[in-house]
C-alpha positions as CSV (number, residue, x, y, z in Angstrom):
1,M,-3.9,-0.8,-19.5
2,W,-6.9,1.3,-20.2
3,K,-6.2,3.3,-23.2
4,I,-7.9,6.0,-25.3
5,R,-8.4,4.8,-28.9
6,E,-10.5,5.6,-32.0
7,P,-13.4,5.9,-32.4
8,L,-13.5,7.5,-28.9
9,W,-16.3,6.7,-26.6
10,D,-18.0,9.4,-24.8
11,T,-16.5,9.8,-21.3
12,G,-19.9,11.3,-20.1
13,M,-18.6,14.7,-19.1
14,E,-20.7,16.4,-21.9
15,R,-23.7,14.2,-21.7
16,S,-27.1,15.0,-20.1
17,G,-27.0,13.7,-16.6
18,S,-23.3,14.5,-16.3
19,D,-24.1,17.3,-14.0
20,F,-25.6,14.8,-11.6
21,S,-25.4,16.6,-8.1
22,A,-22.3,16.3,-6.3
23,N,-24.3,16.6,-3.1
24,A,-26.9,14.0,-4.1
25,A,-27.0,11.8,-0.9
26,P,-26.6,7.9,-1.2
27,G,-29.8,6.2,-1.0
28,Y,-29.0,4.2,2.2
29,L,-29.1,7.4,4.3
30,G,-32.9,7.7,3.6
31,L,-33.3,4.0,4.3
32,H,-31.5,4.5,7.6
33,E,-33.6,7.3,8.7
34,S,-36.9,5.6,7.9
35,G,-35.8,2.3,9.7
36,L,-35.9,0.4,6.3
37,L,-32.2,-0.3,6.4
38,A,-32.5,-2.2,9.8
39,E,-35.3,-4.2,8.3
40,R,-33.3,-5.1,5.2
41,A,-30.3,-6.0,7.5
42,R,-32.6,-8.5,9.3
43,A,-34.1,-9.8,6.3
44,L,-30.6,-10.6,4.8
45,E,-29.3,-12.0,8.1
46,E,-32.2,-14.5,8.2
47,H,-30.7,-16.0,5.0
48,L,-27.5,-17.0,6.8
49,S,-29.1,-19.6,9.1
50,S,-29.9,-21.7,5.9
51,C,-27.9,-19.8,3.4
52,A,-29.6,-18.7,0.3
53,L,-27.9,-15.5,-0.5
54,C,-26.6,-16.7,-3.8
55,P,-28.0,-19.0,-6.5
56,H,-26.2,-22.0,-5.1
57,E,-28.7,-21.9,-2.2
58,C,-26.5,-24.4,-0.3
59,R,-28.7,-24.1,2.9
60,V,-25.7,-24.3,5.2
61,D,-26.1,-22.7,8.6
62,R,-23.4,-20.1,8.2
63,K,-24.3,-18.4,11.5
64,A,-23.4,-21.5,13.3
65,G,-19.8,-21.4,11.8
66,H,-20.3,-23.8,8.9
67,R,-18.9,-22.6,5.5
68,G,-21.2,-22.4,2.5
69,A,-20.6,-23.0,-1.2
70,C,-18.6,-19.6,-1.1
71,G,-16.0,-21.0,1.4
72,V,-16.9,-18.5,4.2
73,D,-19.1,-18.8,7.3
74,G,-21.3,-16.1,8.7
75,R,-18.6,-13.8,9.9
76,V,-16.9,-10.8,8.1
77,R,-14.0,-12.1,6.2
78,V,-11.7,-9.6,4.2
79,A,-8.4,-9.8,2.4
80,A,-7.8,-6.1,2.2
81,I,-9.5,-2.7,3.1
82,N,-7.6,0.0,1.1
83,L,-7.6,2.7,-1.4
84,H,-7.4,1.4,-4.9
85,F,-6.4,3.7,-7.9
86,H,-6.8,1.4,-10.8
87,E,-10.5,0.9,-11.3
88,E,-12.2,2.7,-14.3
89,P,-11.8,6.4,-14.0
90,P,-15.2,7.4,-12.7
91,L,-14.6,5.0,-9.8
92,S,-11.0,5.7,-8.8
93,G,-10.8,9.4,-9.6
94,A,-7.9,11.2,-8.2
95,R,-8.3,10.0,-4.7
96,G,-8.9,6.3,-5.1
97,S,-11.8,3.9,-4.6
98,G,-12.3,2.7,-1.1
99,T,-11.9,-1.0,-1.6
100,V,-13.2,-3.8,0.8
101,F,-11.9,-7.0,-0.8
102,F,-14.0,-9.9,0.7
103,S,-12.7,-13.5,1.0
104,G,-14.4,-16.3,-0.7
105,C,-16.5,-16.4,-3.9
106,T,-19.5,-17.9,-5.3
107,L,-17.9,-19.0,-8.5
108,K,-15.0,-21.3,-8.9
109,C,-13.2,-19.7,-12.0
110,V,-10.3,-21.9,-12.9
111,F,-8.5,-18.8,-14.3
112,C,-8.9,-16.7,-11.2
113,Q,-6.1,-14.1,-10.9
114,N,-7.0,-13.7,-7.2
115,Y,-7.5,-17.4,-6.3
116,P,-5.7,-17.3,-2.9
117,I,-8.5,-14.9,-1.8
118,S,-11.5,-16.3,-3.8
119,Q,-10.8,-20.0,-3.6
120,L,-8.3,-20.6,-0.8
121,G,-9.9,-18.2,1.7
122,V,-6.9,-16.0,2.4
123,G,-8.0,-13.1,4.5
124,R,-8.8,-12.1,8.1
125,T,-11.9,-12.3,10.2
126,L,-13.3,-9.0,11.5
127,S,-16.3,-7.9,13.6
128,I,-19.1,-5.9,12.3
129,D,-17.8,-2.9,14.2
130,E,-14.4,-3.2,12.6
131,L,-15.8,-3.4,9.2
132,A,-18.0,-0.2,9.9
133,L,-15.0,1.6,11.2
134,G,-12.8,0.3,8.2
135,M,-15.3,2.0,5.8
136,V,-15.4,5.4,7.7
137,K,-11.5,5.3,7.7
138,L,-11.5,5.0,4.0
139,Q,-13.9,8.0,3.7
140,K,-11.5,10.1,6.0
141,R,-8.6,9.1,3.7
142,G,-10.5,10.7,0.8
143,A,-12.1,7.7,-1.0
144,H,-14.7,8.6,-3.7
145,N,-16.8,5.6,-2.8
146,I,-17.0,2.3,-0.8
147,N,-16.1,-0.5,-3.3
148,L,-17.3,-4.0,-2.3
149,V,-15.3,-6.5,-4.2
150,T,-16.9,-10.0,-4.3
151,P,-19.7,-9.0,-1.9
152,T,-22.6,-11.5,-2.8
153,H,-21.9,-14.0,0.1
154,Q,-21.1,-11.2,2.5
155,S,-24.1,-8.9,1.7
156,A,-25.8,-9.6,5.0
157,V,-22.8,-8.7,7.2
158,F,-22.0,-5.7,5.0
159,V,-25.5,-4.2,5.6
160,Q,-25.1,-4.9,9.3
161,A,-22.0,-2.9,9.2
162,L,-23.6,0.0,7.1
163,L,-26.1,0.4,10.0
164,K,-23.1,0.9,12.3
165,A,-21.3,3.2,9.8
166,V,-24.1,5.7,9.1
167,P,-24.1,7.1,12.7
168,M,-20.4,7.2,12.4
169,G,-20.7,9.6,9.6
170,L,-20.4,7.5,6.4
171,R,-21.6,9.3,3.4
172,L,-20.0,7.8,0.4
173,P,-21.8,5.9,-2.6
174,I,-21.7,2.1,-2.4
175,V,-20.2,0.2,-5.3
176,Y,-21.4,-3.4,-5.7
177,N,-18.5,-5.0,-7.7
178,T,-19.7,-8.4,-8.6
179,S,-19.3,-11.5,-10.9
180,G,-22.8,-11.0,-11.8
181,Y,-23.9,-14.4,-10.5
182,E,-26.8,-13.1,-8.3
183,K,-30.3,-13.8,-7.1
184,V,-32.9,-11.2,-8.0
185,E,-34.5,-11.6,-4.7
186,I,-31.5,-10.6,-2.8
187,L,-30.7,-7.8,-5.2
188,R,-34.2,-6.3,-4.4
189,L,-33.2,-6.2,-0.7
190,L,-30.2,-4.2,-1.7
191,D,-32.4,-1.7,-3.8
192,G,-31.6,1.9,-2.5
193,I,-28.5,0.6,-0.5
194,V,-26.4,0.1,-3.5
195,D,-25.7,3.3,-5.5
196,I,-23.3,1.9,-8.3
197,Y,-23.6,-1.6,-9.6
198,L,-20.3,-3.0,-11.2
199,P,-21.2,-6.4,-12.5
200,D,-19.6,-8.7,-15.0
201,I,-21.3,-10.4,-18.0
202,K,-18.8,-13.2,-18.3
203,Y,-20.3,-15.8,-20.7
204,A,-23.0,-16.4,-23.3
205,D,-23.6,-20.1,-22.9
206,G,-23.7,-22.6,-20.0
207,G,-21.0,-24.9,-21.5
208,S,-18.4,-22.1,-21.2
209,A,-19.7,-21.2,-17.8
210,R,-19.3,-24.8,-16.6
211,F,-15.9,-25.2,-18.2
212,C,-14.5,-21.9,-16.9
213,S,-16.4,-21.2,-13.6
214,R,-18.0,-24.6,-12.6
215,C,-21.3,-22.8,-12.8
216,G,-23.8,-24.0,-15.5
217,D,-26.6,-21.6,-14.6
218,Y,-24.4,-18.6,-14.8
219,V,-26.1,-17.1,-18.0
220,E,-29.6,-17.4,-16.7
221,R,-28.8,-15.9,-13.3
222,N,-26.5,-13.3,-14.8
223,R,-29.1,-12.0,-17.3
224,A,-31.9,-11.6,-14.7
225,A,-29.5,-9.9,-12.3
226,L,-28.3,-7.4,-14.9
227,L,-32.1,-6.5,-15.7
228,E,-32.7,-5.9,-12.0
229,M,-29.5,-3.8,-11.4
230,W,-30.4,-1.7,-14.4
231,R,-34.0,-1.3,-13.2
232,Q,-32.7,0.0,-9.9
233,V,-30.1,2.6,-11.0
234,G,-29.9,2.8,-14.9
235,P,-26.9,4.3,-16.8
236,L,-23.8,5.8,-14.9
237,Q,-24.3,9.2,-13.7
238,M,-21.4,11.5,-12.6
239,N,-20.8,14.8,-10.8
240,R,-19.0,17.7,-12.6
241,E,-15.6,16.1,-11.6
242,G,-16.4,13.0,-13.4
243,I,-16.9,10.8,-10.5
244,A,-19.6,8.2,-10.6
245,R,-22.4,8.8,-8.1
246,R,-25.0,6.4,-9.2
247,G,-25.7,3.9,-12.0
248,M,-24.4,0.9,-13.6
249,L,-21.1,0.0,-15.5
250,V,-20.9,-3.5,-17.0
251,R,-17.6,-5.3,-17.3
252,H,-16.8,-8.0,-19.9
253,M,-13.4,-9.7,-20.1
254,V,-12.4,-11.3,-23.5
255,L,-11.4,-14.9,-23.1
256,P,-9.2,-16.9,-25.4
257,G,-10.8,-19.2,-28.0
258,G,-14.2,-17.3,-27.9
259,L,-15.1,-18.7,-24.5
260,S,-16.5,-15.5,-23.3
261,G,-19.1,-15.4,-26.2
262,S,-18.6,-11.6,-26.7
263,G,-21.0,-11.1,-29.5
264,S,-23.9,-12.7,-27.7
265,C,-23.2,-10.8,-24.5
266,F,-23.1,-7.6,-26.4
267,D,-26.4,-8.5,-28.2
268,F,-28.2,-9.0,-24.9
269,L,-26.9,-5.7,-23.5
270,A,-28.0,-3.8,-26.6
271,S,-31.4,-5.4,-26.6
272,N,-32.1,-5.0,-23.0
273,L,-30.1,-2.0,-21.8
274,G,-29.4,-0.1,-25.0
275,P,-26.5,2.0,-26.2
276,E,-26.6,4.3,-23.2
277,A,-25.3,1.6,-21.1
278,W,-21.7,1.9,-19.9
279,I,-19.4,-1.1,-20.9
280,S,-15.8,-1.8,-19.7
281,L,-14.2,-4.0,-22.4
282,M,-11.4,-6.0,-20.5
283,N,-8.1,-7.3,-22.1
284,Q,-6.3,-8.3,-18.9
285,Y,-6.8,-12.1,-19.1
286,F,-3.6,-14.2,-18.6
287,P,-3.5,-17.9,-17.6
288,A,-3.5,-18.5,-13.7
289,Y,-4.5,-21.0,-11.3
290,K,-5.8,-24.2,-13.0
291,A,-6.1,-22.5,-16.3
292,L,-2.4,-23.3,-17.1
293,Q,-3.3,-26.9,-17.8
294,M,-6.6,-26.1,-19.7
295,P,-6.4,-25.1,-23.3
296,P,-7.4,-22.6,-24.7
297,L,-7.3,-20.9,-21.3
298,S,-3.7,-21.8,-21.1
299,R,-2.8,-18.8,-23.4
300,K,-3.3,-15.1,-23.3
301,V,-5.9,-13.5,-25.7
302,F,-4.7,-12.7,-29.2
303,E,-4.7,-9.2,-30.3
304,E,-7.1,-9.9,-33.2
305,E,-9.4,-11.6,-30.7
306,Y,-9.8,-8.5,-28.7
307,E,-10.1,-6.3,-31.7
308,E,-13.0,-8.4,-33.0
309,A,-14.7,-8.0,-29.6
310,F,-14.2,-4.3,-29.9
311,R,-15.6,-4.3,-33.4
312,L,-18.7,-6.2,-32.4
313,L,-19.3,-3.9,-29.5
314,T,-19.1,-0.7,-31.4
315,S,-21.1,-2.1,-34.3
316,L,-24.0,-2.2,-31.9
317,G,-23.8,1.5,-31.3
318,F,-22.4,1.5,-27.6
319,H,-20.7,4.9,-27.1
320,N,-19.9,4.9,-23.3
321,G,-17.1,3.0,-21.8
322,F,-13.5,2.0,-21.5
323,V,-11.0,-0.3,-23.2
324,Q,-7.7,-2.0,-22.2
325,D,-4.6,-2.7,-24.3
326,G,-3.5,-5.6,-22.1
327,S,0.0,-4.4,-21.5
328,D,-0.5,-3.1,-17.9
329,E,-3.8,-3.9,-16.1
330,D,-3.1,-1.2,-13.5
331,C,-3.6,1.9,-15.8
332,R,-7.0,2.8,-17.1
333,F,-8.2,5.6,-19.4
334,P,-11.5,6.2,-21.3
335,L,-12.0,4.6,-24.6
């Protein structure tokens, strides 16, 4: 679970910027009023006919019903739309994060704990109107935000749904909860639409990325994407209740046998984002899916491996973030 530990990292409540206005409007409202949101929706939709939404650029005509490298065609497909109370505290708060869990994925992680959804396509197909209504219902239920889980390949249909949801009264910040395998060109189309980026930094070298996620260019694409996200929103900003309204929180899950390359990942973040960046150091890995037969992924992370990752992270001066103790992934507390 997420747990307080020494030395404590700043939770952000006393930092400059922690009084970020609770009334600050999400950026997509201004884009909608100006007509730019509709333009972005059209630009993203154009990619579906010869799909280039993700770095695979498989060029499949998803609008015609063909499935891309993500395993999904051009329609909305979701596994769940519900309140989620177990993200990091600035996202879940007291009322929960309004999660839209998309089916399919642009990566093929052999250890994916949600592989029925990401790899096998479990979920249901919705219309654009149904997705828009689902988001508005989450707002009515008290969600602090709309949390798009694995949204890369569904970014076009999401923005179309957002166009419908704004006149229906949607006013919540948008969280882009991603593996970090993104195209900078597509992220630029999301500039001003996404309020909070929640990307992974999974690996430090192509060999690990190929072995674990069947994606040799992950590191190059991920690093460029992180820089673009940071340019757009900067560090996490919260209102007086400690709820995130804008900014970026980077997740890094420690893998067994050093496959995640934690030290190199942290060096990149320190050099390019600086110690004001928010980091979530995850210790929830367990063998799942194909990893059961793939050492060293076939075992859990040793305590000393996670402790070493924590030591490396704090030695670089990072002071904002969260940790997990690995006993229960559903409870989260500030570091």
